[in-house]
N, CA, C and O of each residue as an XYZ file, in Angstrom:
880
protein
N      23.585    -33.385      5.983
C      22.930    -34.706      5.362
C      22.669    -34.746      3.770
O      22.150    -34.018      2.924
N      23.293    -35.958      3.827
C      23.019    -36.307      2.141
C      21.849    -37.117      1.749
O      21.585    -38.202      2.267
N      21.126    -36.531      0.774
C      19.864    -37.088      0.205
C      20.104    -38.218     -0.340
O      21.245    -38.232     -0.803
N      19.543    -39.176     -0.494
C      19.281    -40.418     -0.926
C      18.568    -40.020     -2.228
O      17.969    -38.945     -2.242
N      18.580    -40.757     -3.264
C      18.156    -40.807     -4.490
C      17.678    -41.848     -5.204
O      18.369    -42.865     -5.148
N      16.466    -41.902     -6.014
C      16.185    -43.243     -6.621
C      16.556    -42.847     -8.257
O      16.152    -43.454     -9.249
N      17.248    -41.915     -8.234
C      18.100    -41.937     -9.762
C      18.733    -43.033    -10.195
O      19.569    -43.542     -9.448
N      18.460    -43.619    -11.495
C      19.156    -44.871    -12.084
C      19.594    -44.061    -13.509
O      19.201    -43.000    -13.994
N      20.513    -44.981    -13.912
C      21.057    -45.187    -15.287
C      21.713    -46.564    -15.424
O      21.821    -47.474    -14.602
N      22.211    -46.439    -16.981
C      22.831    -47.687    -17.635
C      24.340    -47.184    -17.590
O      24.832    -46.107    -17.929
N      24.990    -48.516    -16.971
C      26.542    -48.594    -16.811
C      26.851    -49.890    -17.630
O      25.954    -50.733    -17.650
N      28.087    -50.173    -18.355
C      28.459    -51.355    -18.601
C      29.207    -51.708    -17.650
O      28.878    -52.866    -17.391
N      30.159    -51.337    -16.862
C      31.001    -51.829    -15.626
C      31.482    -50.515    -15.372
O      31.515    -49.529    -16.107
N      32.083    -50.788    -13.451
C      33.307    -50.257    -12.839
C      34.893    -50.608    -13.044
O      35.342    -51.676    -13.459
N      35.624    -49.456    -12.654
C      36.997    -50.018    -12.780
C      37.413    -49.256    -10.832
O      37.556    -48.054    -10.611
N      37.500    -50.231     -9.889
C      37.628    -49.689     -8.635
C      39.092    -49.019     -8.728
O      39.136    -48.033     -7.992
N      40.007    -49.196     -9.243
C      41.040    -48.597     -8.932
C      41.927    -48.136    -10.382
O      42.918    -48.732    -10.804
N      41.384    -47.104    -10.910
C      41.941    -46.909    -12.199
C      42.599    -45.953    -11.993
O      42.227    -45.187    -11.104
N      44.000    -45.620    -12.865
C      44.879    -44.903    -12.754
C      45.061    -43.810    -13.899
O      45.735    -42.793    -13.738
N      44.390    -44.129    -15.066
C      44.727    -43.463    -16.026
C      43.577    -42.653    -16.764
O      43.594    -42.227    -17.919
N      42.525    -42.540    -15.764
C      41.374    -41.696    -16.398
C      41.610    -40.459    -15.091
O      40.929    -40.578    -14.072
N      42.250    -39.714    -15.171
C      42.506    -38.399    -14.148
C      43.130    -38.656    -13.101
O      43.199    -39.821    -12.711
N      43.854    -37.397    -12.259
C      44.852    -37.856    -10.928
C      44.421    -39.002    -10.211
O      43.356    -39.608    -10.097
N      45.677    -39.126     -9.720
C      45.109    -40.546     -8.228
C      44.542    -41.587     -8.790
O      44.259    -41.774     -9.973
N      44.398    -42.239     -7.889
C      43.449    -43.727     -7.775
C      42.134    -43.376     -7.726
O      41.603    -42.704     -6.842
N      41.365    -44.070     -9.166
C      39.923    -43.461     -9.100
C      39.110    -44.528     -9.351
O      39.655    -45.425     -9.993
N      38.323    -44.649     -9.137
C      36.918    -45.102     -8.814
C      35.978    -44.632    -10.600
O      35.326    -43.611    -10.816
N      36.272    -45.864    -11.638
C      35.704    -45.376    -12.826
C      34.636    -45.874    -13.264
O      34.655    -47.089    -13.464
N      33.415    -45.145    -13.544
C      32.196    -45.770    -13.937
C      32.020    -45.487    -15.371
O      31.778    -44.382    -15.855
N      32.190    -46.775    -16.098
C      31.893    -46.813    -17.552
C      30.525    -46.731    -17.762
O      29.723    -47.602    -17.426
N      30.135    -45.215    -18.566
C      28.494    -45.479    -18.851
C      27.843    -45.941    -19.983
O      28.081    -45.257    -20.978
N      26.881    -47.157    -20.204
C      26.325    -47.206    -21.568
C      25.727    -46.471    -22.554
O      24.735    -45.829    -22.210
N      26.145    -46.390    -23.894
C      25.340    -45.881    -24.784
C      26.475    -44.505    -25.421
O      26.953    -43.550    -24.808
N      26.599    -44.865    -26.685
C      27.604    -43.187    -27.330
C      26.901    -43.136    -28.836
O      26.487    -44.127    -29.438
N      26.867    -42.111    -29.192
C      26.775    -41.237    -30.471
C      27.916    -41.926    -31.330
O      27.528    -42.355    -32.416
N      29.056    -42.079    -31.073
C      30.125    -42.081    -31.657
C      30.341    -43.694    -32.000
O      30.194    -44.724    -31.342
N      30.769    -43.393    -33.380
C      31.149    -44.965    -33.944
C      32.577    -45.067    -34.365
O      32.877    -45.278    -35.540
N      33.646    -44.887    -33.219
C      34.985    -44.483    -33.508
C      35.521    -46.158    -34.035
O      35.142    -47.253    -33.620
N      36.586    -45.794    -35.148
C      37.213    -47.044    -36.050
C      38.066    -47.377    -34.946
O      38.126    -48.602    -35.055
N      38.646    -47.118    -34.118
C      39.186    -48.095    -33.213
C      38.777    -48.316    -32.117
O      39.570    -49.109    -31.609
N      37.678    -47.989    -31.160
C      36.937    -47.961    -30.090
C      37.406    -49.226    -29.479
O      37.484    -50.292    -30.089
N      37.700    -49.050    -28.289
C      37.969    -50.154    -27.388
C      37.357    -50.786    -26.392
O      37.736    -51.593    -25.543
N      35.842    -50.026    -26.768
C      35.118    -50.078    -25.814
C      33.519    -50.115    -26.662
O      32.652    -49.283    -26.398
N      33.320    -51.223    -27.705
C      32.217    -50.869    -28.310
C      31.306    -51.688    -28.079
O      30.213    -51.714    -28.643
N      31.791    -52.605    -27.011
C      30.580    -52.985    -26.104
C      29.342    -52.038    -25.590
O      28.132    -52.256    -25.527
N      30.158    -50.878    -25.242
C      29.317    -49.504    -24.649
C      28.266    -48.902    -25.609
O      27.204    -48.463    -25.167
N      28.533    -48.886    -26.782
C      27.974    -48.568    -27.814
C      26.469    -48.400    -27.550
O      26.003    -47.278    -27.348
N      25.598    -49.664    -27.550
C      23.791    -49.359    -27.356
C      23.508    -48.968    -26.116
O      24.436    -49.256    -25.361
N      22.678    -48.469    -25.617
C      22.180    -48.040    -24.758
C      21.236    -49.247    -24.082
O      21.469    -49.556    -22.914
N      20.576    -49.668    -24.537
C      19.844    -50.876    -23.977
C      20.444    -51.992    -23.621
O      19.782    -52.858    -23.049
N      22.129    -52.230    -23.955
C      22.164    -53.584    -23.455
C      23.013    -52.851    -22.218
O      24.151    -53.247    -22.473
N      23.096    -52.259    -21.376
C      23.709    -52.165    -19.921
C      22.881    -52.430    -19.099
O      21.716    -52.795    -19.253
N      23.680    -52.186    -17.857
C      23.081    -53.051    -16.489
C      22.619    -51.516    -15.852
O      23.391    -50.566    -15.726
N      21.264    -51.523    -15.509
C      20.738    -50.302    -14.693
C      20.986    -50.496    -13.474
O      20.848    -51.531    -12.821
N      21.434    -49.277    -13.092
C      21.646    -49.151    -11.279
C      21.554    -47.555    -10.741
O      21.540    -46.488    -11.355
N      21.510    -47.815     -9.627
C      20.737    -46.311     -9.135
C      22.102    -45.881     -8.670
O      23.040    -46.616     -8.359
N      22.041    -44.124     -8.677
C      22.813    -43.370     -7.845
C      23.404    -43.752     -6.390
O      24.537    -43.474     -5.996
N      22.500    -44.379     -5.742
C      22.583    -44.991     -4.229
C      23.453    -46.220     -4.171
O      24.396    -46.267     -3.381
N      23.140    -47.309     -5.060
C      23.884    -48.357     -5.391
C      25.308    -48.000     -5.566
O      26.151    -48.568     -4.872
N      25.671    -47.040     -6.498
C      27.094    -46.982     -6.906
C      27.889    -45.810     -5.693
O      29.118    -45.841     -5.621
N      27.156    -44.896     -4.859
C      27.508    -44.578     -3.598
C      27.957    -45.557     -2.716
O      28.957    -45.499     -2.001
N      27.265    -46.331     -2.801
C      27.690    -47.628     -1.628
C      28.926    -48.167     -2.211
O      29.742    -48.433     -1.329
N      29.325    -48.409     -3.363
C      30.613    -48.813     -3.628
C      31.407    -47.670     -3.796
O      32.536    -47.955     -3.394
N      31.368    -46.707     -4.130
C      32.342    -45.564     -3.862
C      33.241    -45.215     -2.716
O      34.419    -44.883     -2.587
N      31.801    -45.505     -1.623
C      32.645    -45.492     -0.401
C      33.843    -46.270      0.243
O      34.706    -45.842      1.010
N      33.645    -47.674     -0.331
C      34.571    -48.679     -0.048
C      35.988    -48.068     -0.502
O      37.028    -48.461      0.029
N      35.981    -47.305     -1.285
C      37.249    -46.895     -1.878
C      37.953    -45.540     -1.678
O      38.967    -45.170     -2.271
N      37.088    -44.696     -0.528
C      37.340    -43.420     -0.392
C      38.782    -43.466      0.188
O      39.411    -42.438     -0.062
N      39.409    -44.331      0.847
C      40.525    -44.198      1.637
C      41.579    -43.929      0.452
O      42.354    -42.986      0.287
N      41.321    -45.179     -0.382
C      42.728    -44.865     -1.550
C      42.515    -43.420     -2.469
O      43.476    -42.934     -3.066
N      41.264    -42.845     -2.511
C      41.350    -41.800     -3.204
C      41.701    -40.958     -2.469
O      42.248    -39.927     -2.860
N      41.399    -41.293     -0.968
C      41.871    -39.911     -0.168
C      43.648    -39.434      0.025
O      44.278    -38.380      0.097
N      43.890    -40.616      0.046
C      45.939    -40.823      0.664
C      46.735    -40.408     -1.119
O      47.898    -40.090     -1.368
N      45.524    -40.588     -2.093
C      46.418    -40.532     -3.811
C      45.808    -39.494     -4.348
O      46.083    -39.323     -5.536
N      45.084    -38.756     -3.881
C      44.489    -37.524     -4.280
C      43.657    -37.790     -5.594
O      43.684    -37.004     -6.541
N      42.908    -38.964     -5.587
C      41.972    -39.268     -6.748
C      40.566    -39.102     -6.927
O      40.041    -38.016     -7.171
N      40.035    -40.052     -6.820
C      38.634    -39.469     -6.977
C      37.426    -40.634     -8.076
O      37.478    -41.844     -8.292
N      36.554    -39.677     -8.493
C      35.420    -40.526     -9.251
C      35.554    -40.192    -10.653
O      35.808    -39.005    -10.856
N      35.444    -40.960    -11.708
C      35.748    -40.696    -13.360
C      34.338    -41.321    -13.527
O      33.947    -42.402    -13.086
N      33.626    -40.356    -14.299
C      32.738    -40.989    -15.310
C      33.172    -41.098    -16.459
O      33.658    -40.043    -16.866
N      33.220    -42.189    -17.389
C      33.334    -42.084    -18.807
C      32.513    -43.051    -19.639
O      31.319    -43.191    -19.375
N      33.049    -43.687    -20.570
C      31.637    -44.747    -21.245
C      32.485    -45.344    -22.279
O      33.673    -45.617    -22.109
N      31.728    -45.562    -23.516
C      30.698    -44.703    -23.663
C      30.886    -43.302    -23.606
O      31.925    -42.713    -23.309
N      29.756    -42.805    -23.925
C      29.467    -41.399    -23.505
C      28.544    -40.610    -22.199
O      27.342    -40.361    -22.299
N      29.156    -40.380    -21.320
C      28.447    -39.813    -19.684
C      27.197    -38.979    -20.313
O      26.026    -39.181    -19.992
N      27.627    -38.024    -21.245
C      26.665    -36.895    -21.284
C      25.150    -37.403    -22.159
O      24.111    -36.760    -22.309
N      25.521    -38.864    -22.663
C      23.861    -39.303    -22.882
C      22.954    -39.443    -21.623
O      21.726    -39.363    -21.655
N      23.706    -39.659    -20.514
C      22.685    -39.711    -19.479
C      22.823    -38.493    -18.202
O      22.808    -38.689    -16.987
N      22.974    -37.030    -19.042
C      23.281    -36.174    -18.170
C      22.611    -35.893    -16.518
O      23.188    -35.102    -15.772
N      21.640    -36.462    -16.173
C      20.952    -36.311    -14.989
C      21.517    -37.182    -14.495
O      22.183    -36.592    -13.645
N      21.829    -38.604    -14.377
C      22.300    -39.559    -13.712
C      23.897    -39.249    -13.493
O      24.447    -39.633    -12.461
N      24.668    -38.487    -14.580
C      26.086    -38.502    -13.942
C      26.270    -37.055    -13.377
O      27.298    -36.567    -12.909
N      24.688    -36.317    -13.569
C      24.814    -34.999    -12.348
C      24.609    -35.422    -11.017
O      25.170    -34.942    -10.033
N      23.784    -36.337    -11.025
C      23.502    -36.884     -9.858
C      24.843    -37.698     -8.622
O      25.104    -37.507     -7.435
N      25.429    -38.669     -9.745
C      26.818    -39.388     -8.905
C      27.515    -38.069     -8.737
O      27.766    -37.942     -7.539
N      27.960    -36.972     -9.462
C      28.794    -36.226     -8.926
C      28.225    -35.214     -7.790
O      29.038    -34.752     -6.989
N      27.302    -34.971     -7.726
C      26.401    -33.949     -6.852
C      26.720    -34.794     -5.501
O      27.249    -34.120     -4.616
N      26.492    -36.119     -5.211
C      26.673    -37.038     -4.349
C      27.799    -37.080     -3.591
O      27.915    -37.064     -2.365
N      29.088    -37.169     -4.947
C      30.288    -37.316     -4.536
C      31.139    -35.763     -4.037
O      31.998    -35.651     -3.162
N      30.672    -34.894     -4.751
C      31.111    -33.604     -3.665
C      30.469    -33.478     -2.440
O      30.959    -33.088     -1.381
N      29.148    -33.898     -2.707
C      28.844    -33.452     -0.792
C      29.637    -34.477      0.145
O      29.848    -34.266      1.339
N      30.050    -35.621     -0.560
C      31.394    -36.396      0.236
C      32.794    -35.808      0.358
O      33.626    -36.069      1.228
N      32.897    -35.028     -0.596
C      34.342    -34.584     -0.566
C      34.985    -35.171     -1.855
O      36.162    -34.886     -2.076
N      34.554    -35.678     -2.407
C      35.519    -36.726     -3.852
C      35.590    -35.964     -4.784
O      34.516    -35.382     -4.937
N      36.478    -35.624     -5.624
C      37.264    -35.063     -6.779
C      36.019    -36.116     -7.638
O      35.620    -37.268     -7.463
N      35.688    -34.984     -8.647
C      35.072    -35.814     -9.685
C      35.646    -35.383    -11.265
O      35.779    -34.183    -11.504
N      35.925    -36.236    -12.159
C      36.203    -36.577    -13.349
C      35.063    -36.580    -14.449
O      34.059    -37.221    -14.141
N      35.069    -35.939    -15.731
C      34.204    -36.571    -16.575
C      34.920    -36.410    -17.874
O      35.383    -35.452    -18.493
N      34.830    -37.869    -18.086
C      35.242    -38.252    -19.488
C      34.847    -37.926    -20.597
O      33.756    -38.458    -20.389
N      34.704    -37.418    -21.886
C      34.167    -37.209    -22.686
C      34.169    -36.698    -24.114
O      34.912    -35.733    -24.290
N      33.595    -37.071    -25.021
C      33.717    -36.712    -26.368
C      33.758    -35.433    -26.582
O      34.715    -34.880    -27.124
N      32.421    -34.673    -26.057
C      32.210    -33.526    -26.321
C      31.047    -33.430    -26.797
O      30.353    -32.422    -26.670
N      30.577    -34.842    -27.619
C      29.595    -34.428    -28.681
C      28.248    -34.706    -28.152
O      27.703    -35.808    -28.216
N      27.563    -33.271    -27.441
C      26.649    -33.009    -26.975
C      26.032    -31.862    -26.859
O      26.749    -30.864    -26.774
N      24.736    -31.714    -26.829
C      23.993    -30.438    -26.729
C      24.575    -29.930    -25.359
O      24.671    -30.492    -24.268
N      24.927    -28.691    -25.782
C      25.620    -27.744    -24.207
C      24.750    -27.677    -23.288
O      24.958    -28.020    -22.124
N      23.677    -27.222    -23.733
C      22.523    -26.934    -22.269
C      22.491    -28.684    -21.968
O      21.994    -28.665    -20.842
N      22.650    -29.734    -22.194
C      22.332    -31.029    -21.289
C      23.961    -31.194    -20.516
O      24.202    -31.998    -19.615
N      24.829    -30.355    -21.041
C      26.117    -30.580    -20.260
C      26.748    -29.501    -19.397
O      27.853    -29.639    -18.872
N      25.855    -28.228    -19.258
C      25.908    -27.484    -18.081
C      25.617    -27.646    -16.951
O      26.162    -27.154    -15.963
N      24.348    -28.657    -17.024
C      24.226    -29.177    -15.587
C      25.199    -29.749    -14.671
O      25.358    -29.440    -13.490
N      25.934    -30.758    -15.457
C      26.802    -31.906    -14.987
C      27.948    -30.982    -14.650
O      28.335    -31.046    -13.483
N      28.639    -30.028    -15.553
C      29.580    -29.195    -15.159
C      29.510    -28.504    -13.910
O      30.560    -28.236    -13.325
N      28.522    -28.218    -13.480
C      28.441    -27.471    -11.986
C      29.103    -28.324    -10.854
O      29.666    -27.907     -9.842
N      28.899    -29.651    -11.270
C      29.361    -30.710    -10.215
C      30.786    -31.316    -10.693
O      31.185    -32.313    -10.090
N      31.558    -30.794    -11.711
C      32.668    -31.281    -12.290
C      33.880    -30.771    -11.912
O      34.117    -29.585    -12.140
N      34.751    -31.525    -11.329
C      35.891    -30.421    -11.080
C      36.933    -31.050    -12.317
O      37.851    -30.233    -12.384
N      37.112    -31.856    -13.050
C      38.208    -31.668    -13.941
C      37.470    -32.540    -15.187
O      36.997    -33.661    -15.003
N      37.451    -31.833    -16.489
C      36.890    -32.550    -17.711
C      37.702    -33.518    -18.457
O      38.725    -32.833    -18.432
N      37.952    -34.257    -18.908
C      39.007    -34.789    -19.966
C      37.902    -35.032    -21.194
O      36.888    -35.717    -21.328
N      38.818    -33.894    -22.187
C      37.889    -33.992    -23.197
C      38.774    -35.091    -24.536
O      39.962    -35.069    -24.860
N      38.202    -35.533    -24.803
C      38.906    -36.249    -26.226
C      38.043    -35.506    -27.493
O      36.834    -35.410    -27.704
N      39.370    -34.975    -28.316
C      39.368    -34.025    -29.603
C      40.027    -35.360    -30.362
O      41.161    -35.718    -30.043
N      39.340    -36.011    -31.281
C      39.798    -37.238    -31.627
C      40.652    -36.574    -33.120
O      41.626    -37.186    -33.558
N      40.286    -35.620    -33.623
C      40.756    -34.745    -34.471
C      40.325    -33.227    -34.772
O      39.239    -32.771    -34.414
N      41.606    -32.267    -35.689
C      40.973    -30.999    -35.693
C      40.789    -30.934    -37.090
O      40.595    -29.809    -37.551
N      40.804    -31.752    -37.753
C      40.196    -31.755    -39.212
C      38.783    -32.326    -39.200
O      38.656    -33.526    -38.956
N      37.696    -31.565    -39.444
C      36.594    -31.904    -39.823
C      36.440    -33.162    -40.240
O      35.897    -34.036    -39.565
N      36.909    -33.320    -41.375
C      36.991    -34.396    -42.563
C      37.428    -35.699    -42.043
O      36.849    -36.771    -42.220
N      38.503    -35.496    -41.387
C      39.098    -36.693    -40.794
C      38.111    -36.837    -39.306
O      37.752    -37.986    -39.048
N      37.782    -36.011    -38.585
C      36.989    -36.406    -37.615
C      35.856    -37.077    -37.687
O      35.494    -38.011    -36.972
N      35.178    -36.464    -38.772
C      33.927    -37.402    -39.410
C      34.525    -38.649    -39.868
O      34.164    -39.608    -39.186
N      35.316    -38.924    -40.801
C      36.044    -40.798    -40.678
C      36.237    -41.075    -39.823
O      35.732    -42.198    -39.854
N      36.698    -40.951    -38.720
C      36.937    -41.403    -37.531
C      36.070    -41.573    -36.569
O      36.239    -42.585    -35.888
N      35.294    -40.969    -36.336
C      34.092    -41.277    -35.307
C      32.736    -41.275    -35.652
O      31.948    -41.848    -34.900
N      32.149    -40.466    -37.138
C      30.951    -40.785    -37.733
C      30.229    -39.792    -37.399
O      29.018    -39.963    -37.542
N      30.719    -38.378    -36.826
C      29.836    -37.591    -36.294
C      30.558    -35.947    -36.441
O      31.787    -35.884    -36.397
N      30.025    -35.091    -36.554
C      30.322    -33.827    -36.656
C      31.510    -33.157    -35.420
O      31.350    -33.322    -34.211
N      32.583    -32.461    -35.980
C      33.633    -31.805    -34.566
C      32.635    -30.974    -34.253
O      32.136    -31.292    -33.174
N      31.901    -29.600    -34.985
C      31.738    -28.906    -34.338
C      31.168    -28.975    -32.469
O      31.629    -28.231    -31.603
N      30.384    -29.762    -32.293
C      29.775    -29.608    -30.924
C      31.189    -29.935    -29.613
O      31.247    -29.518    -28.456
N      31.809    -30.489    -30.088
C      33.096    -30.911    -29.662
C      33.588    -29.484    -28.888
O      33.494    -29.103    -27.722
N      34.215    -28.828    -30.233
C      35.080    -27.553    -30.140
C      33.851    -26.453    -29.695
O      34.223    -25.639    -28.849
N      33.078    -26.381    -29.946
C      31.770    -25.468    -28.852
C      31.924    -25.975    -26.994
O      32.007    -25.243    -26.008
N      31.917    -27.034    -27.058
C      32.398    -28.005    -25.618
C      33.587    -27.025    -24.702
O      33.534    -26.394    -23.647
N      34.538    -27.262    -25.624
C      36.028    -26.808    -25.404
C      35.735    -25.359    -25.236
O      35.922    -24.785    -24.163
N      35.381    -24.906    -26.052
C      35.211    -23.125    -25.855
C      34.353    -22.708    -24.687
O      34.645    -21.684    -24.069
N      33.352    -23.415    -24.362
C      32.784    -22.889    -23.130
C      33.470    -23.379    -21.869
O      33.443    -22.615    -20.904
N      34.180    -24.737    -21.726
C      34.820    -24.973    -20.635
C      36.116    -23.824    -20.236
O      36.412    -23.553    -19.073
N      36.855    -23.180    -21.550
C      37.712    -22.013    -21.138
C      36.593    -20.794    -20.750
O      37.076    -19.950    -19.995
N      35.300    -20.581    -21.107
C      34.896    -19.702    -20.641
C      34.032    -19.707    -19.548
O      33.236    -18.838    -19.194
N      34.303    -20.871    -19.021
C      33.797    -20.770    -17.344
C      34.863    -21.256    -16.508
O      34.613    -21.475    -15.323
N      36.166    -21.478    -17.026
C      37.365    -21.582    -16.160
C      37.588    -22.877    -16.018
O      38.370    -23.121    -15.100
N      37.158    -23.861    -16.634
C      36.670    -25.447    -15.767
C      38.161    -26.229    -16.323
O      38.368    -26.333    -17.532
N      39.055    -26.702    -15.400
C      40.002    -27.454    -15.586
C      39.773    -28.552    -16.523
O      38.778    -29.273    -16.599
N      41.016    -28.576    -17.340
C      40.767    -29.506    -18.629
C      41.691    -30.231    -19.087
O      42.810    -29.718    -19.090
N      41.548    -31.650    -19.624
C      42.846    -32.353    -20.168
C      42.301    -32.619    -21.749
O      41.240    -33.169    -22.044
N      43.084    -32.203    -22.474
C      42.675    -32.690    -23.485
C      43.353    -33.831    -24.054
O      44.566    -33.765    -24.250
N      42.598    -35.026    -24.381
C      43.282    -36.329    -25.113
C      43.334    -36.457    -26.533
O      42.233    -36.061    -26.915
N      44.022    -36.799    -27.533
C      44.010    -37.203    -28.523
C      45.021    -38.092    -28.835
O      46.224    -37.962    -28.607
N      44.416    -39.044    -29.397
C      44.775    -40.913    -29.985
C      45.877    -40.274    -31.674
O      45.504    -39.595    -32.630
N      46.887    -40.734    -31.440
C      47.816    -40.390    -32.360
C      47.499    -42.117    -33.201
O      47.925    -43.174    -32.736
N      46.704    -41.996    -34.433
C      46.716    -43.149    -35.081
C      47.484    -43.304    -36.247
O      46.952    -42.763    -37.217
N      48.547    -43.855    -36.482
C      49.590    -43.555    -38.003
C      48.720    -43.828    -39.207
O      48.167    -44.919    -39.354
N      48.618    -42.992    -39.930
C      47.825    -43.090    -41.321
C      47.023    -42.394    -41.206
O      46.919    -41.676    -42.201
N      46.059    -42.116    -40.168
C      44.604    -41.927    -39.899
C      44.544    -40.600    -39.037
O      43.677    -39.807    -39.404
N      45.407    -40.184    -37.833
C      45.387    -39.015    -37.568
C      46.387    -38.160    -37.319
O      46.211    -37.069    -36.777
N      47.742    -38.700    -37.783
C      48.862    -38.253    -37.657
C      49.371    -37.093    -38.320
O      50.475    -36.591    -38.112
N      48.088    -36.502    -39.522
C      48.949    -35.870    -40.378
C      49.376    -34.367    -39.691
O      48.862    -33.803    -38.725
N      50.290    -34.018    -40.387
C      51.087    -32.697    -39.758
C      49.950    -31.610    -39.726
O      49.689    -31.334    -38.555
N      49.177    -30.892    -40.637
C      48.241    -30.098    -40.391
C      47.011    -30.523    -39.279
O      46.433    -29.652    -38.628
N      46.718    -31.842    -39.160
C      45.909    -32.299    -38.105
C      46.557    -31.939    -36.795
O      45.814    -31.423    -35.960
N      47.750    -32.116    -36.493
C      48.446    -32.259    -35.383
C      48.657    -30.730    -34.644
O      48.534    -30.405    -33.463
N      49.045    -29.897    -35.907
C      49.227    -28.655    -35.752
C      48.060    -27.704    -35.593
O      48.207    -26.600    -35.070
N      47.269    -28.005    -35.904
C      45.692    -27.211    -35.973
C      44.994    -27.237    -34.663
O      44.277    -26.399    -34.116
N      45.578    -28.978    -34.136
C      44.925    -29.034    -32.895
C      45.999    -28.416    -31.720
O      45.546    -28.076    -30.627
N      47.082    -28.325    -31.947
C      47.982    -27.542    -31.087
C      47.565    -25.963    -30.926
O      47.277    -25.320    -29.917
N      47.628    -25.648    -32.075
C      47.396    -23.859    -32.249
C      45.883    -23.911    -31.513
O      45.801    -23.024    -30.664
N      44.765    -24.662    -31.617
C      43.541    -24.233    -30.948
C      43.501    -24.328    -29.526
O      42.842    -23.692    -28.704
N      44.572    -25.510    -29.359
C      44.393    -25.546    -27.624
C      45.629    -24.609    -26.984
O      45.924    -24.615    -25.789
N      46.143    -23.985    -27.782
C      47.004    -22.666    -26.793
C      45.986    -21.762    -26.834
O      46.226    -21.002    -25.896
N      45.021    -21.415    -27.358
C      44.056    -20.823    -26.646
C      43.259    -20.676    -25.474
O      42.741    -19.671    -24.988
N      43.258    -21.824    -25.124
C      42.650    -22.485    -24.380
C      43.360    -22.481    -22.591
O      43.951    -23.495    -22.220
N      43.264    -21.676    -21.946
C      43.889    -21.138    -20.812
C      43.526    -21.879    -19.602
O      44.205    -21.836    -18.576
N      42.187    -22.725    -19.763
C      41.944    -23.898    -18.687
C      42.603    -25.136    -18.903
O      42.513    -25.948    -17.982
N      43.346    -25.515    -20.071
C      43.812    -26.425    -20.164
C      45.201    -26.840    -19.396
O      46.195    -26.134    -19.569
N      45.248    -27.799    -18.689
C      46.028    -27.947    -17.689
C      47.160    -29.014    -18.205
O      48.299    -28.984    -17.739
N      46.722    -30.042    -19.292
C      47.441    -31.271    -19.618
C      47.121    -31.628    -21.102
O      45.997    -31.409    -21.553
N      47.937    -32.081    -21.726
C      47.744    -32.760    -23.401
C      48.079    -34.215    -23.284
O      49.266    -34.416    -23.025
N      47.229    -35.418    -23.427
C      47.669    -36.629    -23.153
C      47.449    -36.944    -24.551
O      46.386    -36.854    -25.165
N      48.773    -37.389    -25.055
C      48.823    -37.859    -26.594
C      48.932    -39.678    -26.235
O      49.848    -40.224    -25.620
N      47.998    -40.185    -26.688
C      47.275    -41.486    -26.487
C      48.101    -42.140    -27.801
O      48.032    -41.636    -28.922
N      48.898    -43.347    -27.490
C      49.318    -44.329    -28.419
C      48.038    -45.105    -29.154
O      46.994    -45.270    -28.523
N      48.165    -45.509    -30.341
C      46.931    -46.393    -31.119
C      47.269    -47.620    -30.168
O      48.310    -47.970    -29.614
N      46.353    -47.985    -30.188
C      46.610    -49.612    -29.701
C      45.563    -50.520    -30.085
O      44.575    -49.810    -30.266
N      45.173    -52.098    -30.372
C      44.365    -52.660    -30.798
C      44.064    -53.738    -29.683
O      43.911    -54.927    -29.965
N      43.994    -53.272    -28.477
C      43.257    -53.805    -27.349
C      41.969    -54.059    -27.517
O      41.734    -55.162    -27.024
N      41.061    -53.600    -27.954
C      39.912    -53.776    -28.247
C      39.194    -54.719    -29.395
O      38.001    -54.863    -29.664
N      40.266    -55.249    -29.914
C      40.305    -55.896    -31.449
C      39.060    -57.275    -31.443
O      38.023    -57.506    -32.064
N      39.832    -57.944    -30.408
C      38.721    -58.678    -29.612
C      37.150    -59.019    -29.215
O      36.408    -59.999    -29.143
N      37.112    -57.508    -28.992
C      35.777    -57.160    -28.744
C      34.845    -57.142    -30.006
O      33.699    -57.576    -29.886
N      35.417    -56.516    -31.567
C      34.949    -56.275    -32.604
C      34.715    -57.568    -32.551
O      33.614    -57.778    -32.040
N      35.198    -58.397    -32.815
C      35.161    -60.068    -33.113
C      33.808    -60.357    -32.628
O      32.714    -60.256    -33.183
N      34.148    -60.736    -31.474
C      33.002    -61.001    -30.529
C      31.336    -60.870    -30.724
O      30.355    -61.595    -30.555
N      31.692    -59.144    -31.303
C      30.235    -58.418    -31.225
C      29.840    -58.765    -32.945
O      28.928    -58.249    -33.592
N      30.604    -59.555    -33.306
C      30.232    -59.328    -34.926
C      30.403    -58.212    -36.167
O      29.938    -58.241    -37.306
N      31.546    -56.872    -35.273
C      31.651    -56.100    -35.867
C      32.792    -56.072    -36.797
O      33.657    -56.847    -36.388
N      33.148    -55.453    -37.941
C      33.940    -55.302    -39.026
C      35.209    -54.210    -38.474
O      35.123    -52.982    -38.521
N      36.224    -54.885    -38.020
C      37.258    -53.944    -37.172
C      38.160    -53.428    -38.326
O      38.913    -54.236    -38.869
N      38.135    -52.198    -38.715
C      38.530    -51.761    -39.775
C      40.260    -51.203    -39.491
O      40.909    -50.710    -40.413
């Protein structure tokens, strides 16, 4: 028996047949709110928590059900992205708990900038972590996202410790993150993580620039 819940959270939107945020065809939930201020963010409209749409886990599960056949035949599942999902750990944990009860694969797309104690209950119901490491050099990381690198590396080490399947994502930005020592440093760090199944080098793009203009933000 699957217990219903009144737990609710804030989301920006959903993508019903995503193919780039984990294996197979995926139902992707973009949560609202993010502590990072990435210079090239393509979802700047996810920044502010108060601007999101409130929705219950029950409502999301109803929508997820509609796409179970696509997930099943493509070995896909549900991905929670953002924004930063771990700003709403109870909400995300409940989404994943309900999905696991239905036999649906779960993936968490996170920057890792979170208190580890808040992340652990979510990881109990997470099959795969997509960990975004924007830079390995702390000064470059701070310039790119506006926060410290240490929490992200701490989460990466914890994922190794618990043997959680992980994909590392790194955005290669010319003139910003492509310094040889930055790339080599990240590569050497990743070689120590025997839980990492895949490394995705993501090319920089400006697809989100129009959003910055609409929001009145200065796109650097």
